[in-house]
Each structure stands twice: as structure tokens, then as C-alpha cells.
All heavy atoms as a GROMACS GRO file, in nm:
protein
  531
    1MET      N    1  -0.183  -1.149   0.115
    1MET     CA    2  -0.281  -1.140   0.218
    1MET      C    3  -0.416  -1.089   0.168
    1MET      O    4  -0.514  -1.111   0.228
    1MET     CB    5  -0.232  -1.050   0.330
    1MET     CG    6  -0.127  -1.113   0.416
    1MET     SD    7  -0.098  -1.013   0.557
    1MET     CE    8   0.044  -1.093   0.622
    2PHE      N    9  -0.414  -1.018   0.059
    2PHE     CA   10  -0.540  -0.970   0.004
    2PHE      C   11  -0.611  -1.085  -0.066
    2PHE      O   12  -0.549  -1.177  -0.116
    2PHE     CB   13  -0.514  -0.856  -0.098
    2PHE     CG   14  -0.462  -0.729  -0.036
    2PHE    CD1   15  -0.332  -0.689  -0.053
    2PHE    CD2   16  -0.546  -0.655   0.046
    2PHE    CE1   17  -0.286  -0.573   0.006
    2PHE    CE2   18  -0.499  -0.539   0.106
    2PHE     CZ   19  -0.368  -0.498   0.085
    3GLY      N   20  -0.743  -1.080  -0.068
    3GLY     CA   21  -0.822  -1.182  -0.136
    3GLY      C   22  -0.849  -1.305  -0.052
    3GLY      O   23  -0.906  -1.399  -0.102
    4LYS      N   24  -0.810  -1.304   0.070
    4LYS     CA   25  -0.844  -1.419   0.160
    4LYS      C   26  -0.893  -1.362   0.291
    4LYS      O   27  -0.869  -1.246   0.325
    4LYS     CB   28  -0.725  -1.510   0.180
    4LYS     CG   29  -0.613  -1.450   0.261
    4LYS     CD   30  -0.507  -1.554   0.290
    4LYS     CE   31  -0.404  -1.492   0.388
    4LYS     NZ   32  -0.323  -1.590   0.456
    5LYS      N   33  -0.961  -1.445   0.366
    5LYS     CA   34  -1.013  -1.403   0.495
    5LYS      C   35  -0.895  -1.384   0.589
    5LYS      O   36  -0.809  -1.475   0.603
    5LYS     CB   37  -1.109  -1.505   0.546
    5LYS     CG   38  -1.176  -1.469   0.677
    5LYS     CD   39  -1.284  -1.570   0.713
    5LYS     CE   40  -1.338  -1.546   0.849
    5LYS     NZ   41  -1.423  -1.432   0.860
    6LYS      N   42  -0.888  -1.269   0.652
    6LYS     CA   43  -0.779  -1.240   0.740
    6LYS      C   44  -0.801  -1.308   0.876
    6LYS      O   45  -0.907  -1.293   0.936
    6LYS     CB   46  -0.765  -1.091   0.762
    6LYS     CG   47  -0.638  -1.054   0.835
    6LYS     CD   48  -0.616  -0.910   0.869
    6LYS     CE   49  -0.688  -0.806   0.793
    6LYS     NZ   50  -0.658  -0.673   0.830
    7THR      N   51  -0.702  -1.383   0.919
    7THR     CA   52  -0.709  -1.448   1.051
    7THR      C   53  -0.653  -1.356   1.155
    7THR      O   54  -0.594  -1.250   1.122
    7THR     CB   55  -0.629  -1.580   1.052
    7THR    OG1   56  -0.490  -1.547   1.037
    7THR    CG2   57  -0.675  -1.673   0.943
    8GLU      N   58  -0.673  -1.391   1.278
    8GLU     CA   59  -0.616  -1.311   1.386
    8GLU      C   60  -0.465  -1.307   1.378
    8GLU      O   61  -0.402  -1.203   1.400
    8GLU     CB   62  -0.657  -1.366   1.523
    8GLU     CG   63  -0.613  -1.280   1.640
    8GLU     CD   64  -0.663  -1.334   1.775
    8GLU    OE1   65  -0.735  -1.438   1.777
    8GLU    OE2   66  -0.624  -1.273   1.875
    9ASP      N   67  -0.401  -1.419   1.337
    9ASP     CA   68  -0.255  -1.422   1.319
    9ASP      C   69  -0.212  -1.328   1.210
    9ASP      O   70  -0.110  -1.260   1.221
    9ASP     CB   71  -0.209  -1.563   1.288
    9ASP     CG   72  -0.214  -1.655   1.409
    9ASP    OD1   73  -0.225  -1.606   1.523
    9ASP    OD2   74  -0.208  -1.778   1.387
   10ASP      N   75  -0.288  -1.321   1.100
   10ASP     CA   76  -0.257  -1.227   0.990
   10ASP      C   77  -0.263  -1.085   1.041
   10ASP      O   78  -0.178  -1.000   1.006
   10ASP     CB   79  -0.353  -1.245   0.873
   10ASP     CG   80  -0.337  -1.374   0.801
   10ASP    OD1   81  -0.228  -1.434   0.805
   10ASP    OD2   82  -0.434  -1.419   0.737
   11ALA      N   83  -0.365  -1.052   1.118
   11ALA     CA   84  -0.383  -0.916   1.173
   11ALA      C   85  -0.267  -0.881   1.265
   11ALA      O   86  -0.215  -0.769   1.258
   11ALA     CB   87  -0.516  -0.905   1.244
   12ILE      N   88  -0.227  -0.974   1.348
   12ILE     CA   89  -0.116  -0.950   1.439
   12ILE      C   90   0.014  -0.928   1.359
   12ILE      O   91   0.090  -0.836   1.385
   12ILE     CB   92  -0.100  -1.066   1.538
   12ILE    CG1   93  -0.217  -1.063   1.636
   12ILE    CG2   94   0.030  -1.054   1.614
   12ILE    CD1   95  -0.230  -1.189   1.722
   13ALA      N   96   0.039  -1.012   1.261
   13ALA     CA   97   0.157  -1.003   1.177
   13ALA      C   98   0.162  -0.869   1.105
   13ALA      O   99   0.265  -0.801   1.102
   13ALA     CB  100   0.165  -1.118   1.079
   14ALA      N  101   0.048  -0.824   1.055
   14ALA     CA  102   0.042  -0.696   0.983
   14ALA      C  103   0.070  -0.583   1.079
   14ALA      O  104   0.141  -0.488   1.045
   14ALA     CB  105  -0.096  -0.678   0.918
   15ALA      N  106   0.017  -0.589   1.199
   15ALA     CA  107   0.041  -0.484   1.299
   15ALA      C  108   0.188  -0.476   1.336
   15ALA      O  109   0.246  -0.369   1.348
   15ALA     CB  110  -0.044  -0.508   1.423
   16VAL      N  111   0.252  -0.594   1.353
   16VAL     CA  112   0.394  -0.597   1.385
   16VAL      C  113   0.479  -0.540   1.273
   16VAL      O  114   0.570  -0.456   1.296
   16VAL     CB  115   0.438  -0.738   1.421
   16VAL    CG1  116   0.589  -0.751   1.428
   16VAL    CG2  117   0.373  -0.786   1.551
   17VAL      N  118   0.451  -0.580   1.148
   17VAL     CA  119   0.526  -0.530   1.034
   17VAL      C  120   0.511  -0.379   1.024
   17VAL      O  121   0.608  -0.305   1.005
   17VAL     CB  122   0.483  -0.601   0.905
   17VAL    CG1  123   0.541  -0.532   0.781
   17VAL    CG2  124   0.524  -0.745   0.906
   18HIS      N  125   0.388  -0.329   1.037
   18HIS     CA  126   0.365  -0.185   1.031
   18HIS      C  127   0.442  -0.114   1.141
   18HIS      O  128   0.508  -0.011   1.113
   18HIS     CB  129   0.215  -0.156   1.045
   18HIS     CG  130   0.185  -0.011   1.070
   18HIS    ND1  131   0.219   0.088   0.980
   18HIS    CD2  132   0.126   0.050   1.173
   18HIS    CE1  133   0.183   0.208   1.029
   18HIS    NE2  134   0.125   0.183   1.147
   19THR      N  135   0.438  -0.162   1.261
   19THR     CA  136   0.507  -0.098   1.371
   19THR      C  137   0.657  -0.097   1.349
   19THR      O  138   0.723   0.007   1.370
   19THR     CB  139   0.474  -0.170   1.504
   19THR    OG1  140   0.334  -0.163   1.529
   19THR    CG2  141   0.546  -0.106   1.619
   20LEU      N  142   0.711  -0.208   1.303
   20LEU     CA  143   0.856  -0.216   1.282
   20LEU      C  144   0.901  -0.124   1.170
   20LEU      O  145   0.998  -0.047   1.183
   20LEU     CB  146   0.899  -0.359   1.253
   20LEU     CG  147   0.892  -0.457   1.368
   20LEU    CD1  148   0.919  -0.599   1.320
   20LEU    CD2  149   0.992  -0.418   1.477
   21LEU      N  150   0.832  -0.129   1.055
   21LEU     CA  151   0.874  -0.047   0.942
   21LEU      C  152   0.852   0.102   0.967
   21LEU      O  153   0.932   0.185   0.922
   21LEU     CB  154   0.805  -0.092   0.815
   21LEU     CG  155   0.854  -0.224   0.755
   21LEU    CD1  156   0.777  -0.254   0.627
   21LEU    CD2  157   1.004  -0.222   0.727
   22SER      N  158   0.743   0.136   1.034
   22SER     CA  159   0.716   0.276   1.058
   22SER      C  160   0.813   0.339   1.157
   22SER      O  161   0.831   0.459   1.159
   22SER     CB  162   0.571   0.297   1.103
   22SER     OG  163   0.551   0.241   1.232
   23GLY      N  164   0.879   0.257   1.240
   23GLY     CA  165   0.975   0.304   1.334
   23GLY      C  166   1.116   0.323   1.279
   23GLY      O  167   1.202   0.375   1.348
   24LEU      N  168   1.138   0.280   1.156
   24LEU     CA  169   1.271   0.292   1.097
   24LEU      C  170   1.290   0.423   1.026
   24LEU      O  171   1.196   0.485   0.976
   24LEU     CB  172   1.288   0.181   0.993
   24LEU     CG  173   1.290   0.034   1.045
   24LEU    CD1  174   1.300  -0.059   0.927
   24LEU    CD2  175   1.405   0.013   1.142
   25THR      N  176   1.413   0.469   1.019
   25THR     CA  177   1.444   0.584   0.938
   25THR      C  178   1.427   0.545   0.794
   25THR      O  179   1.436   0.426   0.758
   25THR     CB  180   1.588   0.633   0.962
   25THR    OG1  181   1.680   0.530   0.918
   25THR    CG2  182   1.613   0.668   1.108
   26PRO      N  183   1.408   0.641   0.703
   26PRO     CA  184   1.395   0.606   0.560
   26PRO      C  185   1.513   0.526   0.505
   26PRO      O  186   1.495   0.434   0.426
   26PRO     CB  187   1.382   0.744   0.492
   26PRO     CG  188   1.324   0.831   0.597
   26PRO     CD  189   1.384   0.782   0.727
   27GLU      N  190   1.634   0.559   0.551
   27GLU     CA  191   1.752   0.487   0.504
   27GLU      C  192   1.753   0.342   0.549
   27GLU      O  193   1.782   0.253   0.472
   27GLU     CB  194   1.880   0.557   0.555
   27GLU     CG  195   1.902   0.694   0.497
   27GLU     CD  196   1.820   0.805   0.571
   27GLU    OE1  197   1.774   0.780   0.687
   27GLU    OE2  198   1.804   0.912   0.514
   28HIS      N  199   1.719   0.320   0.678
   28HIS     CA  200   1.714   0.181   0.727
   28HIS      C  201   1.599   0.103   0.666
   28HIS      O  202   1.614  -0.014   0.634
   28HIS     CB  203   1.702   0.183   0.879
   28HIS     CG  204   1.828   0.223   0.947
   28HIS    ND1  205   1.828   0.326   1.037
   28HIS    CD2  206   1.955   0.178   0.938
   28HIS    CE1  207   1.953   0.346   1.080
   28HIS    NE2  208   2.029   0.254   1.021
   29ARG      N  209   1.486   0.171   0.646
   29ARG     CA  210   1.372   0.102   0.585
   29ARG      C  211   1.410   0.058   0.442
   29ARG      O  212   1.380  -0.055   0.404
   29ARG     CB  213   1.255   0.201   0.581
   29ARG     CG  214   1.130   0.148   0.511
   29ARG     CD  215   1.028   0.260   0.500
   29ARG     NE  216   0.925   0.227   0.403
   29ARG     CZ  217   0.812   0.161   0.427
   29ARG    NH1  218   0.785   0.127   0.548
   29ARG    NH2  219   0.726   0.139   0.331
   30SER      N  220   1.471   0.144   0.366
   30SER     CA  221   1.516   0.108   0.231
   30SER      C  222   1.615  -0.003   0.234
   30SER      O  223   1.612  -0.094   0.149
   30SER     CB  224   1.578   0.231   0.159
   30SER     OG  225   1.479   0.326   0.135
   31GLY      N  226   1.705  -0.002   0.332
   31GLY     CA  227   1.804  -0.106   0.345
   31GLY      C  228   1.739  -0.243   0.372
   31GLY      O  229   1.775  -0.344   0.315
   32VAL      N  230   1.642  -0.244   0.464
   32VAL     CA  231   1.570  -0.370   0.497
   32VAL      C  232   1.496  -0.419   0.375
   32VAL      O  233   1.506  -0.539   0.336
   32VAL     CB  234   1.475  -0.346   0.616
   32VAL    CG1  235   1.379  -0.464   0.631
   32VAL    CG2  236   1.551  -0.323   0.745
   33LEU      N  237   1.420  -0.332   0.311
   33LEU     CA  238   1.342  -0.375   0.193
   33LEU      C  239   1.432  -0.416   0.076
   33LEU      O  240   1.397  -0.504   0.000
   33LEU     CB  241   1.246  -0.264   0.150
   33LEU     CG  242   1.135  -0.233   0.254
   33LEU    CD1  243   1.055  -0.110   0.206
   33LEU    CD2  244   1.043  -0.351   0.276
   34GLY      N  245   1.548  -0.356   0.068
   34GLY     CA  246   1.642  -0.387  -0.038
   34GLY      C  247   1.703  -0.527  -0.025
   34GLY      O  248   1.756  -0.582  -0.123
   35GLU      N  249   1.700  -0.583   0.094
   35GLU     CA  250   1.754  -0.718   0.117
   35GLU      C  251   1.657  -0.831   0.078
   35GLU      O  252   1.693  -0.945   0.075
   35GLU     CB  253   1.793  -0.736   0.264
   35GLU     CG  254   1.910  -0.648   0.309
   35GLU     CD  255   2.039  -0.684   0.236
   35GLU    OE1  256   2.066  -0.805   0.223
   35GLU    OE2  257   2.112  -0.593   0.194
   36LEU      N  258   1.532  -0.791   0.050
   36LEU     CA  259   1.429  -0.891   0.021
   36LEU      C  260   1.414  -0.914  -0.129
   36LEU      O  261   1.447  -0.824  -0.209
   36LEU     CB  262   1.293  -0.843   0.077
   36LEU     CG  263   1.291  -0.811   0.225
   36LEU    CD1  264   1.155  -0.751   0.262
   36LEU    CD2  265   1.320  -0.935   0.308
   37THR      N  266   1.364  -1.029  -0.164
   37THR     CA  267   1.330  -1.056  -0.304
   37THR      C  268   1.204  -0.977  -0.337
   37THR      O  269   1.137  -0.924  -0.245
   37THR     CB  270   1.302  -1.207  -0.330
   37THR    OG1  271   1.183  -1.241  -0.259
   37THR    CG2  272   1.418  -1.294  -0.288
   38ASP      N  273   1.171  -0.966  -0.466
   38ASP     CA  274   1.050  -0.893  -0.504
   38ASP      C  275   0.928  -0.949  -0.438
   38ASP      O  276   0.839  -0.874  -0.390
   38ASP     CB  277   1.034  -0.894  -0.656
   38ASP     CG  278   1.135  -0.807  -0.727
   38ASP    OD1  279   1.196  -0.718  -0.660
   38ASP    OD2  280   1.149  -0.822  -0.850
   39ASP      N  281   0.913  -1.081  -0.433
   39ASP     CA  282   0.797  -1.145  -0.374
   39ASP      C  283   0.791  -1.118  -0.225
   39ASP      O  284   0.684  -1.089  -0.168
   39ASP     CB  285   0.795  -1.297  -0.401
   39ASP     CG  286   0.762  -1.329  -0.546
   39ASP    OD1  287   0.706  -1.243  -0.616
   39ASP    OD2  288   0.797  -1.439  -0.590
   40GLN      N  289   0.905  -1.129  -0.155
   40GLN     CA  290   0.911  -1.100  -0.014
   40GLN      C  291   0.876  -0.955   0.016
   40GLN      O  292   0.803  -0.924   0.109
   40GLN     CB  293   1.049  -1.132   0.041
   40GLN     CG  294   1.084  -1.279   0.043
   40GLN     CD  295   1.228  -1.306   0.078
   40GLN    OE1  296   1.317  -1.218   0.049
   40GLN    NE2  297   1.257  -1.420   0.137
   41ARG      N  298   0.931  -0.867  -0.065
   41ARG     CA  299   0.904  -0.721  -0.047
   41ARG      C  300   0.754  -0.694  -0.064
   41ARG      O  301   0.696  -0.618   0.013
   41ARG     CB  302   0.992  -0.642  -0.145
   41ARG     CG  303   0.987  -0.494  -0.122
   41ARG     CD  304   1.084  -0.413  -0.204
   41ARG     NE  305   1.133  -0.472  -0.327
   41ARG     CZ  306   1.250  -0.535  -0.344
   41ARG    NH1  307   1.332  -0.548  -0.240
   41ARG    NH2  308   1.284  -0.583  -0.461
   42ARG      N  309   0.695  -0.757  -0.164
   42ARG     CA  310   0.553  -0.734  -0.189
   42ARG      C  311   0.471  -0.785  -0.069
   42ARG      O  312   0.378  -0.715  -0.026
   42ARG     CB  313   0.510  -0.808  -0.316
   42ARG     CG  314   0.366  -0.783  -0.358
   42ARG     CD  315   0.334  -0.840  -0.495
   42ARG     NE  316   0.415  -0.781  -0.601
   42ARG     CZ  317   0.512  -0.846  -0.666
   42ARG    NH1  318   0.542  -0.968  -0.642
   42ARG    NH2  319   0.582  -0.783  -0.760
   43LEU      N  320   0.503  -0.899  -0.014
   43LEU     CA  321   0.433  -0.949   0.103
   43LEU      C  322   0.449  -0.857   0.224
   43LEU      O  323   0.352  -0.831   0.295
   43LEU     CB  324   0.482  -1.091   0.139
   43LEU     CG  325   0.443  -1.203   0.046
   43LEU    CD1  326   0.514  -1.331   0.083
   43LEU    CD2  327   0.293  -1.221   0.048
   44VAL      N  328   0.571  -0.810   0.246
   44VAL     CA  329   0.595  -0.719   0.358
   44VAL      C  330   0.520  -0.589   0.340
   44VAL      O  331   0.457  -0.541   0.435
   44VAL     CB  332   0.748  -0.696   0.376
   44VAL    CG1  333   0.776  -0.581   0.469
   44VAL    CG2  334   0.816  -0.822   0.426
   45LEU      N  335   0.525  -0.532   0.222
   45LEU     CA  336   0.455  -0.403   0.201
   45LEU      C  337   0.306  -0.421   0.206
   45LEU      O  338   0.235  -0.333   0.257
   45LEU     CB  339   0.499  -0.345   0.068
   45LEU     CG  340   0.646  -0.296   0.065
   45LEU    CD1  341   0.685  -0.249  -0.074
   45LEU    CD2  342   0.672  -0.190   0.168
   46ASP      N  343   0.252  -0.534   0.159
   46ASP     CA  344   0.106  -0.562   0.175
   46ASP      C  345   0.071  -0.574   0.321
   46ASP      O  346  -0.032  -0.519   0.366
   46ASP     CB  347   0.068  -0.690   0.102
   46ASP     CG  348   0.064  -0.674  -0.049
   46ASP    OD1  349   0.066  -0.559  -0.098
   46ASP    OD2  350   0.054  -0.779  -0.117
   47ALA      N  351   0.156  -0.641   0.399
   47ALA     CA  352   0.129  -0.656   0.544
   47ALA      C  353   0.138  -0.520   0.613
   47ALA      O  354   0.056  -0.489   0.700
   47ALA     CB  355   0.230  -0.752   0.605
   48GLU      N  356   0.234  -0.438   0.571
   48GLU     CA  357   0.245  -0.306   0.631
   48GLU      C  358   0.121  -0.223   0.602
   48GLU      O  359   0.066  -0.155   0.691
   48GLU     CB  360   0.369  -0.230   0.582
   48GLU     CG  361   0.382  -0.093   0.647
   48GLU     CD  362   0.481  -0.002   0.578
   48GLU    OE1  363   0.518  -0.024   0.463
   48GLU    OE2  364   0.517   0.096   0.644
   49LEU      N  365   0.073  -0.227   0.480
   49LEU     CA  366  -0.049  -0.153   0.441
   49LEU      C  367  -0.167  -0.200   0.525
   49LEU      O  368  -0.248  -0.121   0.574
   49LEU     CB  369  -0.079  -0.167   0.294
   49LEU     CG  370  -0.206  -0.097   0.244
   49LEU    CD1  371  -0.204   0.052   0.273
   49LEU    CD2  372  -0.224  -0.126   0.096
   50GLU      N  373  -0.182  -0.334   0.539
   50GLU     CA  374  -0.293  -0.387   0.619
   50GLU      C  375  -0.283  -0.342   0.764
   50GLU      O  376  -0.382  -0.305   0.826
   50GLU     CB  377  -0.296  -0.539   0.610
   50GLU     CG  378  -0.346  -0.588   0.479
   50GLU     CD  379  -0.365  -0.739   0.476
   50GLU    OE1  380  -0.372  -0.802   0.584
   50GLU    OE2  381  -0.364  -0.794   0.366
   51GLY      N  382  -0.164  -0.338   0.817
   51GLY     CA  383  -0.142  -0.289   0.954
   51GLY      C  384  -0.176  -0.142   0.967
   51GLY      O  385  -0.238  -0.100   1.064
   52ARG      N  386  -0.139  -0.063   0.868
   52ARG     CA  387  -0.169   0.079   0.868
   52ARG      C  388  -0.321   0.099   0.861
   52ARG      O  389  -0.377   0.183   0.930
   52ARG     CB  390  -0.101   0.145   0.749
   52ARG     CG  391  -0.112   0.293   0.742
   52ARG     CD  392  -0.039   0.346   0.620
   52ARG     NE  393   0.102   0.311   0.625
   52ARG     CZ  394   0.197   0.394   0.668
   52ARG    NH1  395   0.170   0.512   0.712
   52ARG    NH2  396   0.322   0.354   0.667
   53GLN      N  397  -0.389   0.022   0.775
   53GLN     CA  398  -0.534   0.035   0.761
   53GLN      C  399  -0.602  -0.006   0.891
   53GLN      O  400  -0.696   0.062   0.936
   53GLN     CB  401  -0.582  -0.053   0.646
   53GLN     CG  402  -0.545  -0.002   0.510
   53GLN     CD  403  -0.571  -0.101   0.399
   53GLN    OE1  404  -0.581  -0.221   0.421
   53GLN    NE2  405  -0.582  -0.048   0.277
   54ASP      N  406  -0.562  -0.117   0.951
   54ASP     CA  407  -0.618  -0.162   1.078
   54ASP      C  408  -0.602  -0.057   1.186
   54ASP      O  409  -0.697  -0.030   1.263
   54ASP     CB  410  -0.559  -0.295   1.122
   54ASP     CG  411  -0.601  -0.411   1.037
   54ASP    OD1  412  -0.700  -0.401   0.961
   54ASP    OD2  413  -0.533  -0.515   1.044
   55ARG      N  414  -0.482   0.003   1.194
   55ARG     CA  415  -0.458   0.103   1.296
   55ARG      C  416  -0.550   0.223   1.270
   55ARG      O  417  -0.606   0.281   1.364
   55ARG     CB  418  -0.310   0.145   1.295
   55ARG     CG  419  -0.284   0.243   1.406
   55ARG     CD  420  -0.140   0.260   1.428
   55ARG     NE  421  -0.119   0.354   1.536
   55ARG     CZ  422  -0.007   0.372   1.596
   55ARG    NH1  423   0.099   0.304   1.555
   55ARG    NH2  424   0.005   0.458   1.694
   56TRP      N  425  -0.561   0.265   1.145
   56TRP     CA  426  -0.648   0.380   1.111
   56TRP      C  427  -0.789   0.348   1.155
   56TRP      O  428  -0.856   0.432   1.217
   56TRP     CB  429  -0.642   0.406   0.960
   56TRP     CG  430  -0.738   0.511   0.915
   56TRP    CD1  431  -0.868   0.495   0.885
   56TRP    CD2  432  -0.709   0.653   0.904
   56TRP    NE1  433  -0.923   0.616   0.851
   56TRP    CE2  434  -0.828   0.715   0.862
   56TRP    CE3  435  -0.597   0.729   0.922
   56TRP    CZ2  436  -0.836   0.852   0.839
   56TRP    CZ3  437  -0.605   0.865   0.898
   56TRP    CH2  438  -0.722   0.923   0.856
   57ASN      N  439  -0.837   0.232   1.120
   57ASN     CA  440  -0.977   0.195   1.152
   57ASN      C  441  -1.002   0.194   1.305
   57ASN      O  442  -1.110   0.226   1.348
   57ASN     CB  443  -1.011   0.058   1.094
   57ASN     CG  444  -1.016   0.058   0.942
   57ASN    OD1  445  -1.024   0.166   0.878
   57ASN    ND2  446  -1.005  -0.057   0.883
   58ARG      N  447  -0.900   0.156   1.382
   58ARG     CA  448  -0.915   0.154   1.528
   58ARG      C  449  -0.910   0.293   1.588
   58ARG      O  450  -0.969   0.316   1.693
   58ARG     CB  451  -0.804   0.069   1.591
   58ARG     CG  452  -0.826  -0.080   1.579
   58ARG     CD  453  -0.730  -0.158   1.669
   58ARG     NE  454  -0.592  -0.111   1.665
   58ARG     CZ  455  -0.499  -0.156   1.579
   58ARG    NH1  456  -0.532  -0.241   1.485
   58ARG    NH2  457  -0.376  -0.108   1.585
   59THR      N  458  -0.839   0.388   1.528
   59THR     CA  459  -0.820   0.517   1.590
   59THR      C  460  -0.906   0.630   1.532
   59THR      O  461  -0.908   0.736   1.588
   59THR     CB  462  -0.670   0.560   1.581
   59THR    OG1  463  -0.631   0.565   1.447
   59THR    CG2  464  -0.583   0.465   1.659
   60HIS      N  465  -0.977   0.604   1.424
   60HIS     CA  466  -1.063   0.707   1.360
   60HIS      C  467  -1.206   0.655   1.351
   60HIS      O  468  -1.233   0.538   1.360
   60HIS     CB  469  -1.008   0.741   1.220
   60HIS     CG  470  -0.875   0.806   1.223
   60HIS    ND1  471  -0.759   0.730   1.230
   60HIS    CD2  472  -0.836   0.934   1.220
   60HIS    CE1  473  -0.656   0.814   1.234
   60HIS    NE2  474  -0.697   0.938   1.230
   61ASP      N  475  -1.295   0.749   1.333
   61ASP     CA  476  -1.436   0.713   1.324
   61ASP      C  477  -1.476   0.660   1.187
   61ASP      O  478  -1.588   0.617   1.168
   61ASP     CB  479  -1.525   0.834   1.359
   61ASP     CG  480  -1.517   0.870   1.505
   61ASP    OD1  481  -1.490   0.778   1.587
   61ASP    OD2  482  -1.544   0.987   1.539
   62THR      N  483  -1.389   0.664   1.092
   62THR     CA  484  -1.417   0.614   0.956
   62THR      C  485  -1.323   0.499   0.923
   62THR      O  486  -1.219   0.486   0.981
   62THR     CB  487  -1.399   0.726   0.852
   62THR    OG1  488  -1.262   0.769   0.853
   62THR    CG2  489  -1.488   0.843   0.878
   63LYS      N  490  -1.362   0.421   0.826
   63LYS     CA  491  -1.276   0.313   0.775
   63LYS      C  492  -1.177   0.375   0.675
   63LYS      O  493  -1.204   0.479   0.616
   63LYS     CB  494  -1.358   0.205   0.705
   63LYS     CG  495  -1.445   0.128   0.804
   63LYS     CD  496  -1.428  -0.018   0.776
   63LYS     CE  497  -1.512  -0.099   0.872
   63LYS     NZ  498  -1.433  -0.176   0.961
   64TRP      N  499  -1.063   0.308   0.658
   64TRP     CA  500  -0.960   0.349   0.565
   64TRP      C  501  -1.023   0.374   0.428
   64TRP      O  502  -1.094   0.287   0.374
   64TRP     CB  503  -0.855   0.242   0.557
   64TRP     CG  504  -0.742   0.268   0.465
   64TRP    CD1  505  -0.734   0.237   0.333
   64TRP    CD2  506  -0.617   0.329   0.497
   64TRP    NE1  507  -0.618   0.273   0.281
   64TRP    CE2  508  -0.541   0.327   0.379
   64TRP    CE3  509  -0.564   0.380   0.614
   64TRP    CZ2  510  -0.412   0.381   0.375
   64TRP    CZ3  511  -0.436   0.431   0.607
   64TRP    CH2  512  -0.360   0.433   0.490
   65GLY      N  513  -1.001   0.487   0.369
   65GLY     CA  514  -1.048   0.518   0.235
   65GLY      C  515  -1.185   0.579   0.228
   65GLY      O  516  -1.230   0.621   0.119
   66GLU      N  517  -1.257   0.593   0.340
   66GLU     CA  518  -1.386   0.655   0.342
   66GLU      C  519  -1.371   0.797   0.391
   66GLU      O  520  -1.283   0.832   0.464
   66GLU     CB  521  -1.480   0.580   0.436
   66GLU     CG  522  -1.514   0.441   0.388
   66GLU     CD  523  -1.609   0.368   0.484
   66GLU    OE1  524  -1.641   0.422   0.591
   66GLU    OE2  525  -1.649   0.257   0.450
   67SER      N  526  -1.466   0.882   0.349
   67SER     CA  527  -1.462   1.024   0.388
   67SER      C  528  -1.535   1.044   0.518
   67SER      O  529  -1.623   0.977   0.556
   67SER     CB  530  -1.528   1.109   0.284
   67SER     OG  531  -1.454   1.099   0.164
   0.00000   0.00000   0.00000
């Protein structure tokens, strides 16, 4: 997802992945991620990070990574 223009569908997918993974216990999260291939896991974790960044940007006065 990085390196390309994010579409509305990409943003929605990232928000969903972030919400789902952040709601899991650490054991369940590890179990879910452990079932994926390396490439799938990388895509899911990238989407989760984008969802986390988008949520941060919506709820704080600064953008992700800025002071």
C-alpha cells in the first residue's frame, strides 16, 4: 500500500484491519498472523499501520510522526 496513491477503498480496508487486529488479544493476534504467508502478513501489517496512522491523524492535532 505504500508508494501508491491511497484510494478510499484502501483507507477503509486499513481502518477495518486496524480495528480488527487491535481488538484481539495478543495470543489471538499472533495466531491470526501466524496463519498468513510472509507476503500476506506484510500486507496486513502495512494496512494496520496505515489504519493506525489515519486514526491518529483524525483524533489528534498533529499528523503521525510530527511533534
